[in-house]
C-alpha positions in Angstrom: 0.0 0.0 0.0 2.8 2.4 1.0 4.6 2.3 -2.4 1.4 2.9 -4.3 0.2 5.6 -1.9 3.4 7.7 -2.0 3.0 8.1 -5.7 -0.5 9.5 -5.6 0.0 13.2 -6.1 -1.3 13.9 -9.6 -2.4 17.1 -11.3 -5.3 16.8 -13.8 -4.8 19.6 -16.3 -6.9 19.8 -19.5 -7.5 16.1 -19.5 -4.0 14.9 -18.6 -2.8 13.3 -15.4 0.8 14.0 -14.3 2.8 14.4 -11.2 3.3 18.0 -10.1 6.8 19.1 -11.1 7.9 21.1 -8.0 9.0 19.2 -4.9 8.5 21.1 -1.7 10.5 20.6 1.5 7.5 19.7 3.6 6.8 16.0 4.1 3.7 13.9 4.0 3.9 11.4 6.8 1.7 8.6 8.1 -0.3 10.2 11.0 -0.1 6.9 12.9 3.6 6.3 12.8 5.3 9.4 11.5 6.7 7.3 8.6 7.8 9.4 5.7 5.6 8.8 2.7 6.5 11.5 0.2 7.4 15.1 -0.1 4.6 17.5 -0.8 4.5 18.5 -4.5 3.4 21.7 -6.2 2.0 22.5 -9.6 4.4 24.7 -11.4 3.3 28.1 -12.7 3.2 27.1 -16.3 0.9 24.2 -15.6 -1.4 26.4 -13.4 -1.6 28.7 -16.4 -2.6 25.8 -18.6 -5.3 24.9 -16.2 -6.7 28.4 -16.1 -6.6 28.7 -19.9 -8.5 25.4 -20.2 -11.2 26.4 -17.8 -11.6 29.7 -19.5 -11.8 27.9 -22.9 -14.5 25.6 -21.6 -16.5 28.5 -20.2 -16.2 30.8 -23.2 -16.9 28.1 -25.8 -20.0 26.9 -23.9 -18.9 23.3 -24.5 -20.0 22.2 -21.0 -23.0 24.4 -20.6 -24.4 23.6 -24.0 -24.6 19.9 -23.3 -27.7 20.9 -21.3 -28.5 19.5 -17.9 -29.3 16.0 -19.3 -26.0 15.9 -21.2 -24.0 17.0 -18.2 -25.9 14.5 -16.1 -24.6 11.7 -18.3 -21.0 12.8 -18.0 -21.3 13.3 -14.3 -22.8 9.8 -13.9 -19.8 8.4 -15.8 -17.5 10.3 -13.4 -19.4 8.9 -10.4 -19.2 5.4 -11.9 -15.4 5.7 -12.3 -15.2 6.9 -8.7 -16.9 3.9 -7.1 -14.1 1.4 -7.6 -11.7 3.9 -6.0 -13.7 4.3 -2.7 -11.5 2.0 -0.7 -8.3 3.6 -1.9 -9.7 7.0 -1.1 -10.7 5.8 2.4 -7.2 4.3 3.0 -5.5 7.5 1.8 -7.5 9.8 4.0 -7.2 7.6 7.1 -3.5 7.5 6.7 -3.0 11.3 6.1 -5.8 12.8 8.2 -5.8 10.4 11.1 -9.5 9.9 10.8 -10.5 6.3 11.6 -10.9 4.1 8.5 -14.5 3.2 9.5 -15.4 6.9 9.1 -13.4 7.5 5.9 -15.0 4.5 4.3 -18.4 6.0 5.1 -17.4 9.3 3.6 -15.8 7.7 0.5 -18.9 5.6 0.0 -21.1 8.7 -0.2 -19.1 10.6 -2.8 -20.6 9.2 -6.0 -24.2 9.9 -4.9 -23.2 13.4 -3.8 -21.8 14.0 -7.3 -25.0 13.1 -9.2 -27.6 14.7 -6.9 -27.3 18.4 -7.9 -27.4 17.8 -11.6 -30.5 15.7 -11.2 -32.1 18.8 -9.6 -31.0 21.1 -12.4 -32.4 18.6 -14.9 -35.8 18.8 -13.1 -35.9 22.6 -13.3 -34.1 23.8 -10.1 -32.4 26.6 -12.0 -35.3 27.8 -14.2 -38.7 29.3 -13.2 -41.6 30.5 -15.3 -42.6 33.9 -14.0 -45.1 34.9 -16.8 -47.5 37.7 -16.0 -50.8 38.5 -17.7 -49.9 36.3 -20.7 -46.5 37.9 -21.1 -43.7 35.2 -21.1 -41.2 35.9 -18.4 -38.4 33.5 -17.3 -35.9 33.4 -14.6 -32.8 31.4 -15.4 -29.8 30.8 -13.2 -26.8 30.8 -15.4 -23.2 29.8 -14.5 -20.8 32.5 -13.4 -17.8 30.9 -15.0 -14.7 29.1 -13.9 -14.8 28.2 -10.2 -11.9 27.9 -7.9 -12.5 25.4 -5.0 -10.1 25.1 -2.1 -10.6 22.6 0.7 -9.0 21.6 4.0 -7.1 18.5 4.9 -9.5 17.2 7.6 -12.1 15.8 5.2 -10.8 16.7 1.7 -13.4 15.1 -0.6 -16.2 15.2 2.0 -16.0 19.0 1.7 -15.0 19.3 -1.9 -17.5 17.0 -3.6 -20.6 18.9 -2.8 -19.0 22.1 -4.0 -17.8 20.5 -7.2 -21.1 18.7 -7.9 -23.1 21.9 -7.7 -20.6 23.9 -9.9 -20.5 21.2 -12.5 -24.3 20.7 -12.4 -25.0 24.4 -13.4 -22.3 24.5 -16.1 -19.2 25.9 -14.3 -15.8 24.4 -15.0 -13.9 23.8 -11.8 -10.3 23.9 -10.6 -9.8 22.2 -7.3 -6.7 22.9 -5.2 -5.9 19.8 -3.1 -5.0 20.4 0.5 -1.2 20.1 0.8 -1.3 17.9 3.9 -3.8 15.4 2.4 -3.6 15.5 -1.4 -3.9 11.8 -2.2 -7.7 11.3 -2.1 -8.1 14.3 -4.4 -5.7 12.8 -6.9 -7.7 9.6 -6.9 -10.8 11.7 -7.4 -9.1 13.3 -10.4 -8.4 9.9 -11.9 -12.2 9.3 -11.9 -12.8 12.7 -13.4 -10.3 12.1 -16.2 -12.2 8.9 -17.1 -15.7 10.5 -17.0 -15.5 14.2 -17.9 -14.4 16.1 -21.0 -11.0 17.8 -20.8 -10.9 21.1 -18.9 -14.3 20.6 -17.1 -12.7 19.5 -13.8 -9.0 20.1 -13.1 -6.8 19.5 -10.0 -3.7 21.4 -8.9 -1.4 21.0 -5.9 0.7 23.0 -3.6 0.7 25.5 -0.7 -0.3 29.2 -0.4 1.6 30.2 -3.5 -0.6 28.1 -5.8 -3.8 29.0 -3.9 -3.0 32.7 -4.1 -2.2 32.6 -7.8 -5.4 30.6 -8.5 -7.8 32.9 -6.7 -6.1 36.1 -8.0 -6.4 35.2 -11.6 -9.0 37.3 -13.5 -10.4 34.2 -15.3 -11.7 32.8 -12.0 -15.3 34.0 -11.7 -16.3 32.5 -8.3 -14.4 31.1 -5.3 -15.4 28.6 -2.7 -13.0 28.0 0.2 -13.2 26.0 3.4 -10.4 26.5 5.9 -8.9 28.9 8.4 -10.0 32.5 9.0 -6.6 34.0 8.1 -6.5 32.4 4.7 -10.2 33.3 4.2 -9.3 37.0 4.8 -6.5 36.8 2.2 -8.9 35.2 -0.4 -11.5 37.9 0.3 -8.9 40.6 -0.2 -7.7 39.1 -3.4 -11.3 38.8 -4.8 -12.5 42.2 -3.7 -10.9 44.3 -6.5 -12.6 42.1 -9.2 -15.9 41.9 -7.2 -15.7 38.1 -7.5 -18.3 36.2 -5.4 -16.7 34.3 -2.6 -18.0 31.5 -0.3 -15.9 31.2 2.8 -16.5 28.6 5.5 -14.0 29.4 8.2 -13.3 28.7 11.8 -16.0 28.1 14.5 -15.3 28.2 18.3 -18.6 26.6 18.8 -20.6 27.0 22.1 -22.7 24.4 23.9 -25.2 25.5 26.5 -26.2 23.0 29.2 -29.4 23.8 31.0 -30.0 23.2 34.7 -32.5 20.4 34.1 -30.0 18.3 32.0 -28.6 15.0 33.2 -24.8 15.2 33.0 -24.4 11.6 31.9 -26.9 12.1 29.1 -25.2 15.3 28.0 -21.8 13.7 28.0 -23.2 10.8 25.9 -24.2 13.2 23.1 -21.6 16.0 23.5 -18.4 13.9 23.6 -19.0 12.2 20.3 -19.2 15.6 18.7 -16.0 16.7 20.4 -14.0 13.7 19.2 -15.6 13.2 15.8 -12.8 13.2 13.1 -10.5 13.3 16.2 -11.8 16.7 17.0 -10.8 18.0 13.6 -14.1 19.3 12.2 -15.3 22.9 12.1 -18.6 22.4 13.9 -17.3 20.5 16.9 -18.4 21.8 20.3 -15.4 23.6 21.7 -16.7 25.6 24.8 -19.4 24.4 27.2 -21.3 26.6 29.5 -22.9 24.7 32.3 -24.7 25.6 35.6 -22.2 25.7 38.5 -24.1 23.0 40.3 -23.7 20.6 37.4 -20.1 21.5 36.5 -18.1 18.8 38.3 -20.6 16.1 37.5 -20.5 17.0 33.8 -16.7 17.1 33.7 -16.5 13.7 35.3 -19.2 12.3 32.9 -17.3 13.7 29.9 -14.0 12.2 30.9 -15.8 8.9 31.5 -17.4 9.0 28.1 -14.1 10.0 26.5 -12.4 6.9 28.0 -14.9 4.7 26.1 -13.1 5.7 22.8 -10.7 3.2 21.4 -7.6 5.2 20.5 -5.2 3.6 18.0 -4.2 3.4 14.4 -6.6 5.0 12.0 -6.2 2.0 9.7 -7.7 -0.4 12.3 -11.4 -1.3 12.0 -11.6 -1.3 15.8 -10.3 2.3 16.3 -12.8 5.0 17.1 -10.3 7.8 17.8 -7.1 8.2 15.8 -4.1 10.6 15.6 -4.2 14.2 14.5 -3.3 14.8 10.9 0.3 16.0 11.0 3.1 17.0 13.3 2.7 20.8 12.8 -0.9 20.6 13.7 -0.2 18.4 16.8 2.3 21.0 17.9 -0.2 23.8 17.5 -2.9 22.0 19.5 -0.3 21.3 22.3 0.8 24.9 22.3 -2.8 26.2 22.6 -3.6 23.9 25.5 -0.3 24.8 27.1 -1.2 28.5 26.9 -4.4 27.8 28.7 -2.6 25.9 31.4 0.0 28.6 31.8 -2.9 31.1 32.3 -4.2 29.0 35.2 -6.4 26.4 33.7 -6.3 22.7 34.2 -6.1 20.3 31.2 -7.2 16.7 32.0 -6.5 14.0 29.4 -9.0 11.2 29.4 -6.3 8.6 28.7 -2.6 8.5 28.0 -1.7 9.0 24.3 0.6 6.4 22.7 4.2 7.3 23.1 5.5 6.8 19.6 6.1 8.9 16.5 2.5 9.2 15.7 0.5 12.4 16.1 -1.7 11.3 18.9 -3.4 13.8 21.3 -5.8 12.3 23.8 -9.3 13.7 24.3 -9.0 16.5 26.8 -11.3 18.5 29.1 -10.0 22.0 30.2 -11.4 23.5 33.4 -10.7 26.7 35.2 -10.3 28.8 32.1 -11.7 32.2 31.8 -14.2 33.0 29.1 -12.5 34.8 26.2 -14.7 36.2 23.4 -11.7 36.7 21.2 -10.3 33.2 21.6 -9.5 31.2 18.5 -10.8 27.6 18.3 -8.6 24.7 19.2 -9.0 22.4 16.2 -8.6 19.2 18.1 -10.3 17.0 20.7 -10.3 19.6 23.4 -13.4 20.9 25.2 -13.3 23.9 27.6 -16.0 23.7 30.3 -17.0 27.0 32.0 -19.5 27.2 35.0 -22.2 29.9 34.7 -25.0 31.2 37.0 -28.0 30.8 34.7 -29.3 30.5 31.1 -29.1 34.2 30.4 -25.4 34.2 31.3 -24.7 31.1 29.2 -26.4 32.6 26.2 -24.6 35.9 26.6 -21.2 34.2 26.8 -22.0 31.8 23.9 -22.8 34.9 21.8 -19.8 36.8 23.0 -17.5 35.4 20.2 -16.0 36.5 17.0 -17.5 33.4 15.4 -20.9 32.1 14.5 -20.8 28.8 12.8 -22.7 26.2 15.0 -24.0 25.8 18.5 -25.6 23.2 20.8 -28.1 23.2 23.6 -28.7 20.3 26.0 -31.7 20.0 28.3 -34.4 17.6 29.5 -37.2 19.7 28.2 -37.0 20.1 24.4 -39.3 23.1 24.2 -37.1 25.0 26.6 -33.9 23.9 24.9 -35.3 25.0 21.5 -36.2 28.4 22.9 -32.6 28.9 24.2 -31.2 27.6 20.9 -33.1 30.3 19.0 -31.2 32.9 21.0 -27.8 31.8 19.8 -26.2 33.8 17.0 -24.9 31.0 14.9 -25.9 29.3 11.6 -27.1 26.0 13.0 -28.1 25.0 16.6 -28.6 21.3 17.4 -30.6 20.3 20.4 -29.4 17.2 22.4 -27.1 16.0 19.6 -23.9 16.6 17.7 -24.2 14.6 14.5 -22.7 15.5 11.1 -26.1 15.3 9.5 -28.1 18.4 8.5 -31.2 19.0 10.6 -33.5 18.7 7.6 -33.1 17.6 3.9 -33.4 21.2 2.7 -31.6 22.8 5.6 -29.7 26.0 5.1 -27.0 27.5 7.4 -25.4 30.9 7.3 -21.9 31.8 8.6 -21.7 34.7 11.0 -18.8 36.8 12.0 -15.3 35.4 11.4 -16.9 32.0 10.6 -17.2 33.2 7.0 -19.4 34.4 4.1 -22.3 32.5 2.7 -23.5 29.2 4.1 -24.4 25.5 3.7 -27.2 24.1 1.7 -28.0 23.1 -1.9 -29.9 26.3 -2.6 -27.0 28.4 -1.3 -24.6 26.4 -3.6 -26.8 27.1 -6.6 -26.9 30.8 -5.7 -23.1 30.9 -5.4 -22.2 29.3 -8.7 -24.9 31.1 -10.7 -26.4 34.5 -11.3 -30.1 35.2 -12.0 -31.0 36.3 -15.5 -34.6 37.5 -16.3 -35.8 37.3 -19.8 -39.3 38.3 -20.9 -41.7 40.3 -23.1 -41.8 43.9 -21.8 -45.1 45.3 -20.4 -46.3 48.0 -22.9 -48.9 49.4 -20.6 -46.6 51.3 -18.3 -46.4 55.0 -19.0 -42.7 55.2 -18.1 
């Protein structure tokens, strides 16, 4: 597996797969062992220019758009069919590089093909066209593609994040250039192999590298729309790059997500739901609960219950079917999480690990509860399995502190009485509030979610994605009766 895996960094440019020409100093390593797998590679400037030129050609010629929704659906179905045999390789690659347990990466990989085909089926059934005729006058609203789309995704769940973006862009007629995350590029390269087999040249392309490639991609005048998921600092840079050209951007950024525990809650029941959210993807997901506000009377019992629930996780190699909690993605990220927790401890907090982490060369960091920390509305999230628990006097204080944040991505409320928990949840200034649960699933099939504050621009949801990659065009017979 290792020999094959180390080779999987491939650009897809204008229908041709090839290894990126530039070798970077940074290494890709097995998150479980620290074993060197490959050096990161980067698309050279001339090849990025070829990709941009191909995307521009596809857009200007109308070759992808003019296939119509049914024609695009046929090609996307071929792409999806070519992807299915690669699902296990994708799952193995992501487990090895992100540290996420193989049982989870298999689930994610198994959903990709269906995710690809769903949006174009909606377009084919009329999702982007509406008859708005008035008094016998034909009037139509059509959502038309903006043009070449740049998609940039993080290393924690590369294709889980990328595929829904790509699927919506392709469905409406936009050619796409995806930049693979430099710390987990392998699954994107496998994805590109399937695209090469199923799509016409230039419709979907893949490039690699770090900030230099990402910056050049989003700054190019041929890019008409940008969708990015990642850190707030990079999101700011992308927004600044897009602003002079007034290019639409979708930015899903950080989220130091609050959880409010009500005074009627049972601490053991809360821990049973809250902890899985905190350790999901080893704590490496943007909507994980990070800071918990709990009544003072329940604080100690909740902390004990959380640590007990964390100890139920099976920490080990992400490649084992029995593992439920794996290592962090890479050494630099592990060091950052350690540093952030260390800073809290230096300021007077107590960090309690639920279990000892393996003492080897892997990037393991045990699930941890932090107590005794002061509320800090300007604090950045700790992107790992770390939960800060803060005692409060009452619901009003909890909501005030939950909302006293630069971020507004997700939130959680736990309580015995659902009606009361729902009422408290509707006071949180975030895009999605889950009551008594922390699943990855949307709350409803057509759910939408906005990003507030430094959590970004835009939101989740199929309709939001269609709006991002298209603009509205009205066409109709004018009304001759108006005097002006």
